[in-house]
Z-matrix of the N, CA and C atoms (Angstrom, degrees):
N
C 1 1.459
C 2 1.526 1 108.74
N 3 1.348 2 116.08 1 133.46
C 4 1.461 3 121.10 2 -178.74
C 5 1.522 4 110.02 3 -79.19
N 6 1.325 5 115.96 4 136.09
C 7 1.462 6 121.99 5 172.08
C 8 1.515 7 108.60 6 -128.76
N 9 1.337 8 116.47 7 141.91
C 10 1.456 9 122.50 8 -177.44
C 11 1.521 10 109.60 9 -125.20
N 12 1.331 11 116.48 10 137.92
C 13 1.456 12 121.24 11 -178.93
C 14 1.518 13 109.01 12 -136.01
N 15 1.344 14 116.99 13 111.94
C 16 1.461 15 121.30 14 178.75
C 17 1.519 16 111.37 15 -86.76
N 18 1.330 17 115.34 16 155.91
C 19 1.458 18 121.90 17 174.03
C 20 1.522 19 108.35 18 -157.36
N 21 1.332 20 116.01 19 168.40
C 22 1.457 21 120.88 20 174.96
C 23 1.509 22 114.83 21 105.74
N 24 1.331 23 118.38 22 -7.85
C 25 1.448 24 119.77 23 178.42
C 26 1.520 25 111.25 24 -67.20
N 27 1.338 26 115.75 25 151.08
C 28 1.463 27 119.77 26 -176.41
C 29 1.520 28 109.10 27 -166.59
N 30 1.330 29 115.14 28 177.98
C 31 1.459 30 123.10 29 172.21
C 32 1.523 31 107.41 30 -95.48
N 33 1.324 32 116.88 31 127.73
C 34 1.460 33 120.75 32 -177.03
C 35 1.527 34 108.28 33 -141.10
N 36 1.319 35 116.45 34 154.56
C 37 1.463 36 120.51 35 178.58
C 38 1.522 37 111.23 36 -82.67
N 39 1.312 38 116.10 37 158.73
C 40 1.462 39 121.63 38 175.55
C 41 1.528 40 109.88 39 -53.12
N 42 1.325 41 115.18 40 134.10
C 43 1.458 42 120.97 41 -177.89
C 44 1.503 43 114.30 42 90.34
N 45 1.316 44 117.21 43 -8.21
C 46 1.453 45 121.22 44 -179.01
C 47 1.517 46 112.78 45 -79.91
N 48 1.335 47 114.52 46 -177.72
C 49 1.467 48 121.36 47 -177.35
C 50 1.519 49 110.15 48 -131.78
N 51 1.317 50 115.58 49 152.90
C 52 1.453 51 123.10 50 172.76
C 53 1.519 52 108.02 51 -145.89
N 54 1.336 53 115.93 52 153.85
C 55 1.455 54 120.61 53 170.81
C 56 1.517 55 108.61 54 -122.68
N 57 1.316 56 115.44 55 119.19
C 58 1.453 57 121.57 56 175.82
C 59 1.522 58 109.56 57 -91.38
N 60 1.313 59 115.37 58 147.25
C 61 1.458 60 121.57 59 176.34
C 62 1.516 61 109.28 60 -124.77
N 63 1.317 62 115.56 61 151.51
C 64 1.459 63 122.10 62 175.58
C 65 1.525 64 106.88 63 -137.67
N 66 1.308 65 115.43 64 108.18
C 67 1.460 66 120.51 65 179.13
C 68 1.515 67 109.18 66 -87.27
N 69 1.331 68 115.99 67 125.11
C 70 1.455 69 121.49 68 -177.92
C 71 1.520 70 110.35 69 -108.50
N 72 1.300 71 116.84 70 134.95
C 73 1.458 72 121.77 71 175.06
C 74 1.521 73 108.52 72 -124.49
N 75 1.314 74 116.26 73 152.36
C 76 1.454 75 119.07 74 -178.93
C 77 1.514 76 110.56 75 121.42
N 78 1.296 77 117.28 76 156.51
C 79 1.458 78 121.28 77 -168.13
C 80 1.511 79 113.45 78 -75.54
N 81 1.358 80 120.14 79 -22.12
C 82 1.456 81 119.84 80 -175.82
C 83 1.522 82 113.04 81 -102.70
N 84 1.322 83 118.83 82 -17.70
C 85 1.458 84 120.63 83 -172.31
C 86 1.524 85 112.78 84 -61.68
N 87 1.300 86 115.69 85 -31.17
C 88 1.469 87 118.88 86 -174.30
C 89 1.519 88 111.57 87 -62.16
N 90 1.325 89 118.46 88 -27.68
C 91 1.460 90 121.25 89 -172.34
C 92 1.515 91 113.71 90 -110.74
N 93 1.297 92 117.44 91 5.34
C 94 1.457 93 120.41 92 -178.36
C 95 1.515 94 111.22 93 -95.32
N 96 1.356 95 115.45 94 159.83
C 97 1.445 96 119.19 95 167.27
C 98 1.520 97 109.16 96 -68.38
N 99 1.331 98 116.39 97 152.41
C 100 1.455 99 120.84 98 -179.84
C 101 1.519 100 109.40 99 -137.28
N 102 1.324 101 116.02 100 160.26
C 103 1.459 102 120.18 101 -173.84
C 104 1.511 103 111.30 102 -147.28
N 105 1.320 104 115.14 103 159.76
C 106 1.463 105 123.56 104 169.87
C 107 1.520 106 108.76 105 -113.17
N 108 1.326 107 114.85 106 138.57
C 109 1.451 108 123.34 107 173.42
C 110 1.530 109 107.30 108 -127.90
N 111 1.322 110 116.21 109 167.48
C 112 1.461 111 120.16 110 174.23
C 113 1.514 112 110.22 111 -146.54
N 114 1.322 113 114.39 112 154.89
C 115 1.461 114 120.25 113 178.32
C 116 1.516 115 108.92 114 -137.59
N 117 1.325 116 115.23 115 115.71
C 118 1.459 117 121.50 116 177.82
C 119 1.527 118 108.77 117 -87.28
N 120 1.321 119 117.53 118 158.17
C 121 1.467 120 120.59 119 179.98
C 122 1.526 121 111.26 120 -56.09
N 123 1.323 122 115.73 121 129.18
C 124 1.451 123 121.01 122 177.37
C 125 1.512 124 115.27 123 75.98
N 126 1.330 125 117.33 124 6.24
C 127 1.468 126 120.55 125 -178.56
C 128 1.511 127 110.60 126 -121.99
N 129 1.337 128 114.80 127 163.31
C 130 1.458 129 119.48 128 176.56
C 131 1.523 130 110.62 129 -75.58
N 132 1.322 131 114.86 130 155.20
C 133 1.461 132 119.60 131 175.41
C 134 1.522 133 108.71 132 -64.83
N 135 1.347 134 116.63 133 137.12
C 136 1.457 135 120.53 134 -178.61
C 137 1.522 136 110.63 135 -128.27
N 138 1.309 137 114.12 136 149.50
C 139 1.457 138 121.43 137 178.63
C 140 1.525 139 109.61 138 -73.10
N 141 1.326 140 117.07 139 139.39
C 142 1.458 141 122.41 140 179.67
C 143 1.527 142 111.11 141 -111.43
N 144 1.326 143 116.62 142 -51.38
C 145 1.463 144 120.22 143 -175.98
C 146 1.512 145 108.88 144 -164.65
N 147 1.330 146 116.23 145 155.77
C 148 1.447 147 118.45 146 169.92
C 149 1.518 148 111.31 147 -145.28
N 150 1.314 149 114.30 148 163.11
C 151 1.455 150 122.30 149 -179.12
C 152 1.514 151 107.57 150 -135.95
N 153 1.334 152 115.90 151 130.19
C 154 1.462 153 119.59 152 -179.52
C 155 1.524 154 109.69 153 -83.75
N 156 1.331 155 115.52 154 170.94
C 157 1.470 156 118.55 155 178.39
C 158 1.523 157 110.87 156 -66.46
N 159 1.355 158 117.28 157 -19.30
C 160 1.465 159 120.77 158 174.17
C 161 1.521 160 111.81 159 -87.73
N 162 1.360 161 116.00 160 4.56
C 163 1.463 162 124.07 161 178.84
C 164 1.519 163 114.22 162 69.43
N 165 1.342 164 117.09 163 26.71
C 166 1.458 165 119.87 164 166.72
C 167 1.522 166 107.18 165 -77.54
N 168 1.346 167 116.20 166 139.00
C 169 1.463 168 120.17 167 -176.49
C 170 1.520 169 111.14 168 -119.40
N 171 1.326 170 114.86 169 148.28
C 172 1.459 171 122.18 170 -178.63
C 173 1.529 172 108.13 171 -140.25
N 174 1.355 173 116.04 172 145.26
C 175 1.460 174 120.54 173 -175.08
C 176 1.519 175 111.48 174 -135.75
N 177 1.315 176 115.16 175 147.85
C 178 1.458 177 120.03 176 168.49
C 179 1.525 178 108.71 177 -67.67
N 180 1.324 179 116.26 178 147.94
C 181 1.470 180 120.22 179 -178.35
C 182 1.522 181 112.09 180 -56.77
N 183 1.328 182 116.21 181 -33.61
C 184 1.466 183 120.34 182 -175.17
C 185 1.520 184 113.17 183 -68.05
N 186 1.323 185 117.77 184 -18.32
C 187 1.470 186 120.44 185 -177.54
C 188 1.525 187 112.94 186 -119.54
N 189 1.311 188 116.57 187 -3.88
C 190 1.465 189 120.66 188 -177.49
C 191 1.526 190 109.49 189 -58.13
N 192 1.322 191 115.70 190 138.06
C 193 1.470 192 124.63 191 179.93
C 194 1.521 193 113.14 192 73.05
N 195 1.340 194 118.76 193 -1.11
C 196 1.461 195 121.16 194 174.02
C 197 1.524 196 111.77 195 -115.42
N 198 1.323 197 117.10 196 -33.23
C 199 1.465 198 122.11 197 -177.44
C 200 1.523 199 109.25 198 -109.35
N 201 1.324 200 115.92 199 148.44
C 202 1.455 201 121.84 200 176.05
C 203 1.519 202 109.39 201 -134.06
N 204 1.329 203 116.06 202 124.70
C 205 1.458 204 121.80 203 176.37
C 206 1.526 205 108.43 204 -97.84
N 207 1.317 206 115.50 205 138.99
C 208 1.469 207 120.07 206 178.36
C 209 1.521 208 108.35 207 -153.19
N 210 1.331 209 115.45 208 169.40
C 211 1.457 210 118.48 209 178.42
C 212 1.516 211 110.09 210 -145.48
N 213 1.310 212 114.49 211 148.47
C 214 1.460 213 123.39 212 175.23
C 215 1.525 214 105.91 213 -107.21
N 216 1.340 215 116.20 214 102.69
C 217 1.464 216 119.74 215 -176.14
C 218 1.522 217 111.40 216 -66.76
N 219 1.323 218 116.63 217 -35.91
C 220 1.469 219 119.49 218 -177.50
C 221 1.524 220 110.86 219 -63.06
N 222 1.343 221 116.51 220 -39.94
C 223 1.456 222 120.76 221 -178.09
C 224 1.525 223 112.08 222 -97.76
N 225 1.325 224 116.71 223 -6.64
C 226 1.458 225 122.58 224 179.50
C 227 1.528 226 111.26 225 59.37
N 228 1.327 227 116.05 226 49.78
C 229 1.464 228 122.34 227 179.53
C 230 1.520 229 109.31 228 -124.39
N 231 1.312 230 115.36 229 135.76
C 232 1.457 231 123.17 230 174.86
C 233 1.517 232 108.12 231 -101.36
N 234 1.334 233 116.84 232 140.27
C 235 1.463 234 121.27 233 -179.56
C 236 1.524 235 110.99 234 -122.43
N 237 1.318 236 115.05 235 156.19
C 238 1.455 237 121.67 236 168.36
C 239 1.524 238 107.17 237 -137.43
N 240 1.319 239 115.95 238 105.91
C 241 1.455 240 121.19 239 175.23
C 242 1.512 241 108.00 240 -86.01
N 243 1.323 242 116.12 241 123.30
C 244 1.464 243 121.57 242 -176.19
C 245 1.527 244 108.88 243 -118.95
N 246 1.305 245 116.22 244 118.00
C 247 1.464 246 122.32 245 179.44
C 248 1.516 247 110.21 246 -116.47
N 249 1.336 248 115.82 247 161.84
C 250 1.466 249 121.85 248 177.53
C 251 1.538 250 110.40 249 50.11
N 252 1.321 251 115.75 250 50.82
C 253 1.459 252 120.71 251 -175.73
C 254 1.528 253 111.59 252 -66.97
N 255 1.326 254 114.73 253 146.57
C 256 1.457 255 122.66 254 -177.86
C 257 1.534 256 109.06 255 -124.41
N 258 1.323 257 117.40 256 156.66
C 259 1.473 258 119.05 257 179.21
C 260 1.526 259 112.76 258 -54.35
N 261 1.322 260 117.78 259 -32.36
C 262 1.467 261 120.57 260 179.77
C 263 1.524 262 112.87 261 -72.28
N 264 1.320 263 117.82 262 -6.11
C 265 1.466 264 120.63 263 173.02
C 266 1.529 265 111.69 264 -83.78
N 267 1.316 266 117.31 265 -6.92
C 268 1.460 267 120.88 266 178.94
C 269 1.525 268 110.36 267 -60.71
N 270 1.320 269 115.98 268 124.18
C 271 1.467 270 121.07 269 -176.52
C 272 1.522 271 108.99 270 -178.12
N 273 1.312 272 115.41 271 169.35
C 274 1.459 273 120.76 272 165.13
C 275 1.526 274 106.78 273 -88.30
N 276 1.317 275 115.77 274 128.58
C 277 1.456 276 121.77 275 -177.75
C 278 1.528 277 109.45 276 -103.59
N 279 1.336 278 114.46 277 132.39
C 280 1.458 279 121.60 278 -177.74
C 281 1.525 280 110.11 279 -121.87
N 282 1.304 281 116.56 280 143.69
C 283 1.462 282 119.15 281 168.17
C 284 1.532 283 108.87 282 -102.37
N 285 1.314 284 113.93 283 155.84
C 286 1.463 285 121.05 284 -174.17
C 287 1.520 286 109.46 285 -142.30
N 288 1.318 287 115.75 286 138.61
C 289 1.458 288 121.89 287 173.51
C 290 1.516 289 107.22 288 -137.42
N 291 1.314 290 116.48 289 115.51
C 292 1.460 291 119.82 290 -175.09
C 293 1.517 292 109.49 291 63.22
N 294 1.329 293 116.86 292 -118.38
C 295 1.463 294 121.46 293 178.23
C 296 1.525 295 112.12 294 -105.17
N 297 1.315 296 116.40 295 6.58
C 298 1.464 297 121.78 296 -175.68
C 299 1.531 298 110.09 297 -96.40
N 300 1.332 299 115.74 298 133.49
C 301 1.466 300 122.91 299 177.71
C 302 1.524 301 109.81 300 -115.26
N 303 1.334 302 114.19 301 149.10
C 304 1.455 303 119.10 302 169.06
C 305 1.517 304 110.07 303 -82.45
N 306 1.346 305 115.04 304 -177.11
C 307 1.461 306 119.28 305 -175.73
C 308 1.524 307 112.45 306 -88.10
N 309 1.325 308 117.19 307 -13.38
C 310 1.456 309 122.00 308 177.35
C 311 1.517 310 113.68 309 96.20
N 312 1.337 311 114.71 310 155.28
C 313 1.457 312 121.94 311 176.00
C 314 1.529 313 107.74 312 -138.52
N 315 1.334 314 116.63 313 136.82
C 316 1.463 315 121.82 314 -172.78
C 317 1.521 316 110.92 315 -84.72
N 318 1.322 317 115.35 316 129.01
C 319 1.466 318 122.23 317 171.86
C 320 1.526 319 107.52 318 -117.29
N 321 1.330 320 115.82 319 125.18
C 322 1.450 321 120.82 320 178.46
C 323 1.520 322 108.46 321 -125.44
N 324 1.332 323 116.05 322 125.70
C 325 1.455 324 121.84 323 -179.45
C 326 1.524 325 107.95 324 -113.44
N 327 1.314 326 116.32 325 117.63
C 328 1.460 327 121.13 326 -178.32
C 329 1.525 328 110.16 327 -90.23
N 330 1.322 329 114.92 328 145.61
C 331 1.471 330 119.47 329 -178.39
C 332 1.521 331 110.83 330 -90.87
């Protein structure tokens, strides 16, 4: 059974950077596509980025050229490097693999 655990969320100022991690355990997670989503207060959860098992990457327009998704297959960890953060990036960030979600990590960007 796949389990996902996010970490790396924090309070950061506008223009700052953070790197989120998602540690995946389980026999199938290593070979599946994975994704990051986020949910801001009072809003629906939205897709941020994903990476296929062939390492093709895709981004929402709102984060393109600021965020980078990557994965370490050897350690089975998914990353989200976030640069030039804006207050509108404030949200709980979740990783997803197949139908499995992590518990989320809070990112807060102060203006």
